[in-house]
C-alpha positions in Angstrom: 45.1 -49.2 178.1 46.2 -45.8 176.8 47.6 -45.8 173.3 50.7 -43.7 172.9 53.3 -44.2 170.3 56.3 -42.2 169.1 57.3 -42.5 165.5 60.7 -41.4 164.2 61.4 -41.3 160.5 65.0 -40.4 159.5 66.0 -41.6 156.0 69.7 -41.1 156.8 69.6 -43.9 159.3 70.2 -47.6 158.5 66.8 -48.4 160.1 64.9 -45.3 158.9 61.7 -45.9 160.9 61.6 -46.5 164.7 58.7 -46.9 167.0 58.8 -46.3 170.8 56.6 -45.8 173.8 56.8 -43.1 176.5 59.0 -44.2 179.3 56.2 -43.6 181.8 53.7 -45.9 180.0 53.2 -49.3 181.7 54.6 -52.2 179.7 52.4 -55.2 179.0 52.8 -57.9 181.5 51.7 -60.9 179.4 51.1 -62.0 175.8 47.4 -60.9 175.9 48.3 -57.4 177.0 51.0 -57.3 174.3 48.5 -58.4 171.7 46.0 -55.7 172.7 48.7 -53.0 172.7 50.0 -53.9 169.3 46.5 -54.1 167.8 45.6 -50.7 169.4 48.9 -49.3 167.9 48.0 -50.6 164.4 44.5 -49.0 164.7 46.1 -45.7 165.8 48.6 -45.7 163.0 45.8 -46.5 160.5 43.8 -43.6 161.7 46.9 -41.4 161.5 47.5 -42.5 157.9 43.8 -41.7 157.1 44.3 -38.2 158.6 47.4 -37.6 156.5 45.7 -38.7 153.3 42.8 -36.3 154.1 45.2 -33.4 154.7 47.1 -34.1 151.5 43.8 -34.3 149.6 42.4 -31.1 151.1 45.6 -29.2 150.4 45.6 -30.6 146.8 49.0 -32.2 147.2 47.6 -35.4 145.6 44.5 -37.2 144.6 42.9 -39.2 147.4 42.4 -42.3 145.2 46.1 -42.2 144.2 47.2 -42.1 147.8 44.8 -44.9 148.8 45.9 -47.1 145.9 49.6 -46.5 146.8 48.9 -47.5 150.4 47.0 -50.6 149.4 49.7 -51.6 147.0 52.3 -51.3 149.7 50.2 -53.4 152.0 49.7 -56.0 149.3 53.5 -56.2 148.9 53.6 -57.4 152.5 51.7 -60.6 151.5 54.7 -61.5 149.3 
């Protein structure tokens, strides 16, 4: 299954982050396909986040450890 995901971030909106799929992408037909799609999307987003951290570090916008720690802290906040 191809992984394709659109992310829109607009802090002026009530829901500032929205995720969508291309209209021509086949929709999952059962729970197992849905699970695979979501897990693939999480993997793709994780890789994208790593790429952004590397770009920010290479351009000296921030320290890599600072960014990684901020991401880890936000993920830890999900645990409650």
